[in-house]
MARLO-723809 format. One record per residue (C-alpha): residue number from 1; x, y, z. Coordinates in Angstrom, 3 decimals, m for minus. Layout:
! residues N
(node NUM; (X; Y; Z))
...
END
This chain:
! residues 370
(node 1; (76.669; m145.563; m17.900))
(node 2; (78.076; m144.334; m21.398))
(node 3; (76.262; m141.301; m21.698))
(node 4; (77.863; m138.636; m19.733))
(node 5; (77.031; m137.410; m16.337))
(node 6; (77.857; m133.866; m17.081))
(node 7; (76.046; m131.496; m19.821))
(node 8; (78.811; m129.710; m21.268))
(node 9; (77.478; m127.110; m22.878))
(node 10; (78.495; m126.007; m26.655))
(node 11; (79.689; m122.491; m26.963))
(node 12; (79.600; m121.692; m30.512))
(node 13; (81.780; m121.045; m32.417))
(node 14; (83.717; m123.353; m30.919))
(node 15; (84.671; m126.125; m34.390))
(node 16; (82.988; m129.498; m33.614))
(node 17; (84.541; m132.989; m34.354))
(node 18; (82.178; m136.062; m34.745))
(node 19; (83.958; m139.192; m34.186))
(node 20; (83.104; m142.533; m34.816))
(node 21; (84.097; m145.937; m36.459))
(node 22; (83.084; m147.019; m40.182))
(node 23; (79.333; m148.128; m40.023))
(node 24; (77.777; m147.272; m36.588))
(node 25; (75.445; m143.945; m38.182))
(node 26; (78.317; m141.280; m38.476))
(node 27; (77.223; m140.393; m42.055))
(node 28; (73.358; m139.658; m40.569))
(node 29; (74.738; m137.047; m37.522))
(node 30; (76.480; m135.273; m40.076))
(node 31; (73.431; m135.282; m42.561))
(node 32; (71.852; m133.289; m39.747))
(node 33; (74.750; m130.368; m39.667))
(node 34; (74.950; m130.750; m43.424))
(node 35; (71.407; m129.947; m44.112))
(node 36; (71.569; m126.738; m41.433))
(node 37; (73.580; m124.971; m44.193))
(node 38; (72.656; m122.047; m42.838))
(node 39; (74.449; m121.904; m39.693))
(node 40; (77.041; m125.505; m40.113))
(node 41; (79.479; m126.014; m42.940))
(node 42; (79.963; m130.129; m42.305))
(node 43; (82.790; m131.543; m43.924))
(node 44; (82.238; m135.511; m44.692))
(node 45; (85.338; m137.761; m44.154))
(node 46; (88.262; m134.955; m44.235))
(node 47; (91.379; m137.737; m43.273))
(node 48; (89.841; m139.682; m46.702))
(node 49; (92.454; m141.627; m48.533))
(node 50; (90.756; m140.796; m51.626))
(node 51; (88.819; m137.699; m50.700))
(node 52; (90.006; m135.714; m54.010))
(node 53; (88.857; m138.682; m56.210))
(node 54; (84.870; m138.698; m54.823))
(node 55; (84.911; m134.821; m55.208))
(node 56; (83.741; m135.066; m58.759))
(node 57; (82.655; m138.624; m58.625))
(node 58; (79.007; m138.002; m59.935))
(node 59; (77.493; m141.612; m58.367))
(node 60; (75.649; m141.837; m55.344))
(node 61; (78.779; m142.349; m52.663))
(node 62; (78.042; m146.149; m51.599))
(node 63; (77.248; m145.056; m47.678))
(node 64; (74.635; m143.606; m48.651))
(node 65; (73.263; m146.295; m49.956))
(node 66; (69.968; m146.521; m47.150))
(node 67; (70.413; m143.031; m46.562))
(node 68; (67.714; m140.320; m47.541))
(node 69; (70.564; m137.263; m47.568))
(node 70; (71.767; m138.813; m51.539))
(node 71; (73.631; m136.328; m52.695))
(node 72; (77.594; m136.553; m53.185))
(node 73; (78.387; m136.092; m49.525))
(node 74; (82.187; m134.375; m50.166))
(node 75; (80.153; m131.757; m52.496))
(node 76; (81.565; m129.422; m50.141))
(node 77; (85.365; m129.756; m50.783))
(node 78; (84.855; m128.502; m54.798))
(node 79; (84.780; m124.678; m53.356))
(node 80; (87.806; m124.978; m51.494))
(node 81; (90.478; m122.985; m53.267))
(node 82; (93.431; m125.270; m54.427))
(node 83; (96.263; m123.392; m52.204))
(node 84; (93.476; m125.559; m49.522))
(node 85; (92.667; m129.118; m51.188))
(node 86; (96.106; m129.610; m51.956))
(node 87; (97.127; m129.868; m48.860))
(node 88; (95.680; m133.223; m48.335))
(node 89; (97.438; m136.648; m47.990))
(node 90; (96.077; m139.756; m48.643))
(node 91; (99.055; m140.551; m45.915))
(node 92; (96.322; m139.421; m43.361))
(node 93; (93.935; m142.314; m43.417))
(node 94; (97.182; m144.453; m42.637))
(node 95; (99.951; m142.793; m41.488))
(node 96; (100.102; m142.379; m37.738))
(node 97; (96.579; m144.113; m36.823))
(node 98; (97.556; m143.797; m33.106))
(node 99; (98.745; m140.369; m31.987))
(node 100; (99.334; m139.313; m28.385))
(node 101; (98.503; m136.264; m26.845))
(node 102; (102.614; m135.453; m26.998))
(node 103; (102.818; m136.894; m30.986))
(node 104; (103.739; m134.567; m34.207))
(node 105; (101.746; m134.367; m37.107))
(node 106; (101.823; m130.782; m39.228))
(node 107; (100.297; m131.873; m42.438))
(node 108; (97.468; m133.330; m41.145))
(node 109; (97.355; m130.378; m38.425))
(node 110; (96.900; m127.660; m41.113))
(node 111; (94.664; m129.622; m43.185))
(node 112; (92.645; m129.369; m40.083))
(node 113; (93.385; m125.896; m39.511))
(node 114; (93.188; m124.617; m42.953))
(node 115; (89.749; m126.521; m43.302))
(node 116; (88.792; m124.688; m39.787))
(node 117; (89.820; m121.087; m41.296))
(node 118; (87.561; m121.526; m44.821))
(node 119; (84.407; m122.454; m42.512))
(node 120; (84.994; m118.930; m40.574))
(node 121; (85.541; m117.142; m43.537))
(node 122; (82.078; m118.500; m45.001))
(node 123; (80.653; m116.922; m41.685))
(node 124; (79.609; m120.789; m40.845))
(node 125; (80.466; m122.890; m37.999))
(node 126; (83.311; m126.072; m39.183))
(node 127; (81.678; m129.147; m38.632))
(node 128; (84.315; m132.521; m39.239))
(node 129; (82.910; m136.106; m39.066))
(node 130; (86.155; m138.428; m38.995))
(node 131; (86.298; m142.446; m39.063))
(node 132; (89.409; m141.764; m38.646))
(node 133; (90.562; m140.274; m36.174))
(node 134; (89.304; m142.611; m32.660))
(node 135; (92.261; m143.565; m32.193))
(node 136; (93.502; m139.740; m32.922))
(node 137; (91.662; m138.283; m30.404))
(node 138; (94.041; m137.303; m27.364))
(node 139; (96.186; m135.420; m30.183))
(node 140; (92.500; m133.394; m31.278))
(node 141; (92.901; m132.323; m27.599))
(node 142; (95.721; m130.840; m27.329))
(node 143; (95.713; m129.437; m31.071))
(node 144; (92.340; m128.426; m30.979))
(node 145; (92.077; m127.124; m27.636))
(node 146; (88.553; m125.105; m28.365))
(node 147; (86.972; m128.063; m30.706))
(node 148; (83.295; m129.336; m29.046))
(node 149; (83.655; m133.752; m29.749))
(node 150; (80.568; m135.550; m30.133))
(node 151; (81.896; m139.324; m30.158))
(node 152; (79.158; m141.822; m31.756))
(node 153; (79.237; m145.530; m30.976))
(node 154; (76.859; m148.236; m31.535))
(node 155; (76.660; m152.178; m30.775))
(node 156; (79.657; m154.415; m31.956))
(node 157; (77.348; m156.983; m32.382))
(node 158; (75.101; m154.796; m34.887))
(node 159; (78.421; m153.033; m36.573))
(node 160; (80.471; m156.749; m37.472))
(node 161; (77.035; m157.233; m39.208))
(node 162; (76.880; m154.082; m41.406))
(node 163; (80.953; m154.989; m42.107))
(node 164; (79.900; m158.407; m43.313))
(node 165; (77.224; m156.435; m45.103))
(node 166; (78.846; m153.770; m46.968))
(node 167; (82.726; m155.365; m47.872))
(node 168; (79.344; m157.915; m50.051))
(node 169; (80.090; m161.041; m48.755))
(node 170; (77.004; m163.530; m49.249))
(node 171; (76.226; m165.053; m45.312))
(node 172; (76.465; m168.767; m46.395))
(node 173; (73.378; m170.879; m45.613))
(node 174; (73.266; m173.041; m42.696))
(node 175; (75.375; m170.222; m40.800))
(node 176; (73.705; m169.475; m37.681))
(node 177; (74.556; m173.537; m37.230))
(node 178; (78.363; m173.226; m37.239))
(node 179; (78.980; m169.584; m37.575))
(node 180; (83.191; m169.393; m36.608))
(node 181; (84.554; m171.630; m38.528))
(node 182; (83.175; m170.199; m41.642))
(node 183; (83.985; m166.838; m40.112))
(node 184; (87.958; m167.657; m39.192))
(node 185; (90.381; m165.688; m40.640))
(node 186; (91.758; m168.781; m41.943))
(node 187; (88.138; m169.841; m44.133))
(node 188; (87.884; m166.122; m45.781))
(node 189; (90.542; m165.467; m48.369))
(node 190; (91.887; m161.810; m48.269))
(node 191; (90.465; m160.955; m51.177))
(node 192; (87.002; m161.394; m50.427))
(node 193; (87.320; m159.766; m47.020))
(node 194; (85.843; m156.883; m48.970))
(node 195; (86.365; m152.475; m48.336))
(node 196; (85.602; m152.510; m44.746))
(node 197; (86.453; m155.666; m43.319))
(node 198; (89.390; m154.912; m45.137))
(node 199; (89.849; m151.799; m42.891))
(node 200; (89.585; m153.922; m39.877))
(node 201; (92.158; m156.183; m40.954))
(node 202; (94.528; m153.126; m41.949))
(node 203; (93.867; m151.590; m38.806))
(node 204; (94.398; m154.391; m36.797))
(node 205; (97.771; m154.428; m38.374))
(node 206; (98.649; m150.547; m38.266))
(node 207; (98.160; m150.521; m34.849))
(node 208; (99.945; m153.489; m34.111))
(node 209; (102.835; m151.463; m33.052))
(node 210; (100.795; m150.193; m29.704))
(node 211; (98.720; m153.125; m29.013))
(node 212; (101.495; m155.964; m30.319))
(node 213; (98.517; m158.622; m28.557))
(node 214; (97.137; m157.892; m32.299))
(node 215; (99.210; m159.656; m34.743))
(node 216; (100.583; m162.312; m31.512))
(node 217; (97.281; m163.363; m30.168))
(node 218; (95.925; m166.598; m32.426))
(node 219; (92.422; m164.737; m32.896))
(node 220; (89.940; m167.391; m33.594))
(node 221; (86.918; m164.672; m35.660))
(node 222; (87.436; m161.483; m37.481))
(node 223; (85.133; m160.842; m35.172))
(node 224; (87.278; m160.266; m32.658))
(node 225; (89.260; m158.203; m33.841))
(node 226; (86.037; m156.169; m34.984))
(node 227; (85.272; m156.081; m30.996))
(node 228; (88.548; m155.552; m30.188))
(node 229; (89.146; m152.263; m32.033))
(node 230; (85.221; m151.355; m30.672))
(node 231; (86.224; m151.538; m27.299))
(node 232; (89.358; m149.774; m27.694))
(node 233; (87.925; m146.754; m29.679))
(node 234; (84.982; m146.861; m26.961))
(node 235; (86.715; m146.840; m23.875))
(node 236; (89.232; m144.363; m25.226))
(node 237; (87.047; m141.572; m26.357))
(node 238; (84.395; m141.882; m23.937))
(node 239; (86.736; m140.376; m21.582))
(node 240; (87.453; m137.142; m24.286))
(node 241; (84.190; m136.733; m25.875))
(node 242; (82.251; m133.832; m24.297))
(node 243; (78.909; m136.362; m25.482))
(node 244; (78.499; m139.827; m26.485))
(node 245; (75.996; m140.947; m28.717))
(node 246; (75.083; m144.771; m29.180))
(node 247; (73.236; m145.012; m32.655))
(node 248; (70.985; m147.886; m31.833))
(node 249; (69.243; m146.283; m28.953))
(node 250; (69.543; m142.668; m29.014))
(node 251; (68.820; m142.283; m33.188))
(node 252; (65.359; m144.513; m32.653))
(node 253; (62.211; m143.307; m31.668))
(node 254; (62.188; m141.163; m29.071))
(node 255; (65.318; m139.825; m31.266))
(node 256; (67.311; m138.453; m27.772))
(node 257; (70.707; m137.431; m30.101))
(node 258; (68.288; m134.306; m31.108))
(node 259; (67.144; m133.835; m27.792))
(node 260; (71.005; m133.793; m26.945))
(node 261; (72.002; m131.783; m29.157))
(node 262; (69.335; m129.277; m28.491))
(node 263; (69.794; m129.610; m25.026))
(node 264; (73.851; m128.619; m25.311))
(node 265; (72.438; m125.673; m27.626))
(node 266; (74.204; m126.807; m30.545))
(node 267; (70.802; m126.476; m32.156))
(node 268; (67.868; m124.071; m32.201))
(node 269; (64.527; m125.560; m31.186))
(node 270; (63.141; m125.102; m35.093))
(node 271; (65.487; m128.234; m35.974))
(node 272; (64.633; m131.112; m34.641))
(node 273; (61.238; m131.682; m36.247))
(node 274; (63.527; m130.878; m39.994))
(node 275; (66.209; m133.465; m39.479))
(node 276; (63.381; m136.128; m37.824))
(node 277; (62.295; m136.339; m41.381))
(node 278; (65.490; m137.995; m42.716))
(node 279; (66.085; m141.072; m39.906))
(node 280; (64.918; m143.931; m41.048))
(node 281; (64.182; m146.949; m38.993))
(node 282; (66.958; m148.967; m37.463))
(node 283; (66.885; m152.748; m36.594))
(node 284; (68.812; m153.141; m33.164))
(node 285; (69.220; m156.686; m34.175))
(node 286; (70.180; m157.144; m37.006))
(node 287; (73.180; m159.477; m35.572))
(node 288; (70.620; m162.432; m34.859))
(node 289; (70.773; m162.470; m38.564))
(node 290; (74.674; m164.218; m38.410))
(node 291; (74.529; m166.318; m34.256))
(node 292; (73.041; m166.019; m31.683))
(node 293; (73.612; m164.402; m28.207))
(node 294; (76.084; m167.194; m27.107))
(node 295; (78.120; m167.194; m30.464))
(node 296; (78.758; m163.691; m29.848))
(node 297; (79.239; m164.116; m26.488))
(node 298; (81.674; m165.943; m26.023))
(node 299; (83.996; m164.062; m27.940))
(node 300; (83.807; m160.529; m26.043))
(node 301; (84.437; m162.613; m22.867))
(node 302; (87.632; m163.677; m23.866))
(node 303; (88.599; m160.517; m25.324))
(node 304; (87.129; m158.783; m21.904))
(node 305; (89.288; m160.740; m19.992))
(node 306; (92.000; m159.720; m21.670))
(node 307; (91.566; m156.046; m21.239))
(node 308; (91.397; m156.999; m17.848))
(node 309; (94.600; m158.652; m17.986))
(node 310; (96.448; m155.660; m19.553))
(node 311; (95.284; m152.945; m17.624))
(node 312; (93.138; m151.505; m19.966))
(node 313; (90.027; m151.951; m18.338))
(node 314; (89.944; m149.927; m16.238))
(node 315; (92.841; m147.132; m16.941))
(node 316; (92.994; m147.068; m20.751))
(node 317; (92.125; m143.430; m21.502))
(node 318; (92.469; m142.430; m17.659))
(node 319; (96.273; m142.292; m18.467))
(node 320; (98.851; m142.924; m20.621))
(node 321; (99.338; m146.075; m22.983))
(node 322; (103.213; m146.096; m21.870))
(node 323; (102.201; m146.492; m18.281))
(node 324; (99.691; m149.139; m18.246))
(node 325; (102.199; m151.048; m19.842))
(node 326; (104.979; m150.178; m17.234))
(node 327; (102.460; m150.850; m14.435))
(node 328; (101.322; m154.502; m16.056))
(node 329; (104.971; m155.455; m17.426))
(node 330; (104.903; m159.031; m16.871))
(node 331; (101.477; m159.718; m18.105))
(node 332; (101.981; m157.328; m21.445))
(node 333; (105.470; m159.305; m21.589))
(node 334; (103.719; m162.882; m21.687))
(node 335; (99.826; m162.204; m23.553))
(node 336; (99.998; m158.934; m24.521))
(node 337; (102.461; m159.785; m27.667))
(node 338; (106.050; m157.915; m26.298))
(node 339; (107.395; m161.282; m24.917))
(node 340; (111.767; m160.712; m27.049))
(node 341; (110.741; m157.081; m28.315))
(node 342; (113.856; m156.126; m26.794))
(node 343; (112.451; m152.294; m27.632))
(node 344; (110.030; m152.076; m24.885))
(node 345; (112.199; m153.830; m22.424))
(node 346; (114.695; m151.915; m22.227))
(node 347; (112.033; m148.733; m21.999))
(node 348; (111.455; m150.959; m18.766))
(node 349; (114.016; m150.264; m17.013))
(node 350; (115.375; m147.427; m17.760))
(node 351; (111.865; m145.937; m17.355))
(node 352; (110.094; m147.850; m14.706))
(node 353; (110.967; m145.643; m11.349))
(node 354; (110.325; m142.400; m13.211))
(node 355; (107.255; m143.806; m14.753))
(node 356; (105.590; m144.752; m11.626))
(node 357; (106.102; m141.172; m10.164))
(node 358; (104.389; m140.064; m13.030))
(node 359; (102.005; m142.618; m13.115))
(node 360; (101.100; m142.222; m8.922))
(node 361; (100.603; m137.918; m10.062))
(node 362; (98.421; m139.344; m12.893))
(node 363; (96.359; m141.296; m10.630))
(node 364; (96.278; m138.467; m7.768))
(node 365; (94.684; m136.155; m10.363))
(node 366; (92.061; m138.651; m11.729))
(node 367; (91.034; m138.997; m8.199))
(node 368; (90.662; m135.506; m7.104))
(node 369; (88.687; m134.557; m10.147))
(node 370; (86.331; m137.620; m9.453))
END
């Protein structure tokens, strides 16, 4: 069940972090808080690599093309003093894309901290909408323990079709009869990937140190890469977030997203009607434009088998990734891309006994909580 069973009530004025992947409806969720300006300061994508360039952009931002809330979403940064704005770095979008709770990133911490402080000076609650923080959620929880985290995800098939369309790729006629050959990495030239599929390929490389199978396994299609990123994100964040929202289910009538926000005391009883007005109809089965269920299912099952073999299901998000690699060292060695990597072999030999003990303690704690 993706919905958290226990209702964790929001306690004002704690900062709110929205964590989501690209093309998941996060701009719409950000719009909810931006409209309620008397209560919130909503920062749009504070880790965007071109944030400072977008601040003074007069044209409508591409992500708002189909959104009724059409102003430049980066407008709030114009109000920041230069002493804060200069703390932003384009490195935040790519450097240390994966952060565990024990990792350090002082410049990123200071940037987020200053945004929160500035919002409080305006006597409003800070809301930060991240599209580049889902693999940094453990670090965020450690460094900002008071933050209330909302995680938003979307059907992976619809998300992938949205990637294709946002990247400007036109689906050839007859693609539904043989989509696999056209969508194979070797059949889509790099220059034609466009921005959003570029992110998929780029994240595959940037996360390959933590997940070596991204570059060692011969993935047949870009959908498999997209699906694995989606599943890794969901497994991790569904365990760390205070509330988990499903785009297709919660943003369609009866709009459970509003009742969830209301139930958790994030918004007031007067707000839902105002927010309903900006929700556009959602196509819940966009993926059918691309291929039939069998095409998607075949690839998803192949990825799901890999997750089970590597212990990512059921342990990822509950215990540190390093411990999972130690527990399933043999399969990580042969299937996960560690074969020939001497760093992992030495790590395994040196720390296995101590880490196994830590792992047992983690399991005991986990079972005591459940």
